[in-house]
C-alpha angles and dihedrals in degrees: 000000000000127000119275145211107268120241105244137200089267087073091073090057091062099039093096089059091068101035129100113295102157095231096055111021095093088061093057098081132110126243113299089232092066106032128064121192139186119204113223119194121217116271128204117197124198087267127085093266132088122202131206122184136198124184130188133164126191127196091213114191095330129107092233137019113242094179122105131184144170144185122210127191126192106176092174090067096031092245135135131171141183130196137188124192125187112197122207133190117078096243106031109017093094092050093049093049094048094041092050090049091056092045094051095046088054093047094049091048098050100034104052092130091057091047093052094043095056116354096185095049090046092053093048091052092043093057092046092052092044091054091051089047090060088077090056091048092053094046092050091051092048093046090059090060133056091255119119117226142179139182119233126171091345094307126110117226128189141187134177100217135029089245094050125101117254113250132191118261105228130197144105145159143230116237128197122175133187116196124183117192112181103304098344123095121201130185129191125181147168116186133008104306099119139202120212124193112213131192140163090237135052111282120231092239111070101345099261133113090238129048133177106235097184118068127261108236097178117164086234090068110101097226092052092046094046094052092051093044092051089053092052099258125136123233112200143160108258114250112189096202095049113120089223129007089242087074092061117109116262121252091217129031128191116253117202092199093061096028088227143081119280122204119239114243099222137039131192103262140349117255097202145011091270086070097243115160118243107249134173140188114231134199104247093225108096093211092054107063097191112156135170132183096221140055098226133035146140112260118001085128097179092060098047091089089056096059103274098135135190095214108121127224106240126203132177133199138180114238092202090058091049094050095041093052091088136039093202112129093231094053093092091096131058130173133216116204112198113183147153121250090265084078100036091050088070106038139059112219099249093054091052087052093049090050101050094038094048111127091244090058093046089049090051094057090049097044095039107031092166096058110359093110090049090054090052091050092050092049093047092050092047089057090044091055089053091050091046093054090049096046103035108009114198091353094065112134132244108274130203129178136182117189117197118191114198117196125189 
């Protein structure tokens, strides 16, 4: 992906123009041919919190949308959850994302007792089982075609004819989940689909009005790099004109003086407006040009042996603590924005926060409790499409966003 025009502070000055004024918000959507939406009515559990959801997905400049998402609500156990998956791999990414969505919906629906008994243990096991299920998803897709396939050492291979060479079946997905049980909020993620908590007041964790509640698993992080390195994988800065990805410059190099690896200061190009360098993990075998732009994922079976794991990062927060951290009158509403990288490529965190916590958006969820959050999501994604066209043109990514307003 080529470099982009950075989103600047001037963006915040125009945010209000595309937020949720009741008279104009319905006009701020993208073409129906490229955006799918799912209206989510407000839900009040038996607890003190009310939830409103809005969901929108946009194909961007791609030929197909490999994103998947879902929202589940279980009022009887005071539980709600949202999930975004971003499939990758030109042939099978879409199938893995959709298949994993179906698998997880089923697991959440039939294992509520396990979820309530130990949410973190449940989420760890869920991701492990979902990763294993990716093999089944791929084999089911292949079995519906005339392509031959086999499993060997945990990797799926395929070929079209008996005389053809076997080739690896590639594909995987990110997965980020937000689960709220009564007053506890849990997140679990592999990959770069991110959840951001937004408020009108300073949050108790870090002192900002916005906070990432999923975990950053960038390949530039030492722990992620070291695990992959120890498994034999290569972590490099992506270089589009390299003949093979093995020729790309390393993110970390060993330093004799410190007897450790030292991170390089500069990559080749930024992948988003937050000025993050484009990095990839590469299969060390020169004749097997496997590459992936993340350190953790579901699927991507051929890179699991090289340290790309399916173990999620899990975080937990107390909603009461978040709401009680301010005595401001407007602090009775917060918003969680869960989105694929097709959104985060185009926004810095504080501008997402300014958008969803703008008074016009907060008024929309009060005045239109049945679809106010959906109107916010549509308006946000309309602006995202505009940014995407400016920054990436026809190569802009699929983009999916779920906004969850929580009112005390």
